C-alpha positions in Angstrom: 0.0 0.0 0.0 1.3 3.4 -0.9 1.4 6.4 1.6 -1.3 8.1 -0.4 -3.6 5.0 -0.3 -3.1 4.9 3.5 -4.1 8.6 3.8 -7.2 7.9 1.6 -8.2 5.0 3.9 -7.7 7.1 7.0 -9.7 9.9 5.6 -12.5 7.6 4.6 -12.6 5.9 8.0 -13.3 9.4 9.5 -16.6 9.8 7.6 -19.3 9.5 10.3 -22.1 6.9 10.0 -25.0 8.3 8.1 -22.8 10.8 6.3 -21.0 10.8 2.9 -18.1 12.6 1.4 -17.1 13.1 -2.3 -14.0 11.6 -3.9 -12.9 15.3 -4.3 -13.2 15.9 -0.6 -11.2 12.7 0.3 -8.5 13.8 -2.2 -8.2 17.2 -0.5 -8.0 15.6 3.0 -5.4 13.1 1.7 -3.3 16.0 0.6 -3.6 15.7 -3.1 -6.7 17.8 -4.3 -6.2 16.9 -7.9 -5.9 13.2 -7.3 -9.7 12.5 -7.5 -9.4 9.5 -9.8 -6.5 8.1 -7.7 -8.9 8.2 -4.7 -11.4 6.0 -6.6 -8.6 3.6 -7.6 -7.4 3.4 -4.0 -10.9 2.7 -2.7 -11.4 0.1 -5.5 -8.3 -1.7 -4.2 -9.3 -1.4 -0.6 -8.3 -4.6 1.3 -9.7 -3.4 4.6 -13.3 -4.2 5.8 -13.2 -1.4 8.3 -12.9 1.3 5.6 -16.4 2.4 4.6 -16.0 2.9 0.9 -19.8 3.0 0.5 -19.7 6.5 2.1 -17.7 8.0 -0.7 -19.8 9.4 -3.6 -19.3 11.3 -6.8 -19.4 15.1 -6.6 -22.8 15.1 -8.4 -24.3 13.0 -5.6 -24.4 9.7 -7.4 -22.9 6.5 -6.1 -19.4 5.7 -7.6 -17.8 2.3 -7.9 -16.3 0.7 -4.8 -15.0 -2.7 -3.7 -17.5 -5.0 -1.9 
């Protein structure tokens, strides 16, 4: 796992239950605001069950793809 992926997973784990965040927001929190697609790729490769990928959505409010 890369350092960026670890930061994406940490940021995603901080999304409270019942809330969502955009891929763009996670990219900003992870320190690379232009890496929106990389956030999606990191979440697609997520090996951890405790990272709530389902709480990350597209900026237009639609559900994006995620592992599991």
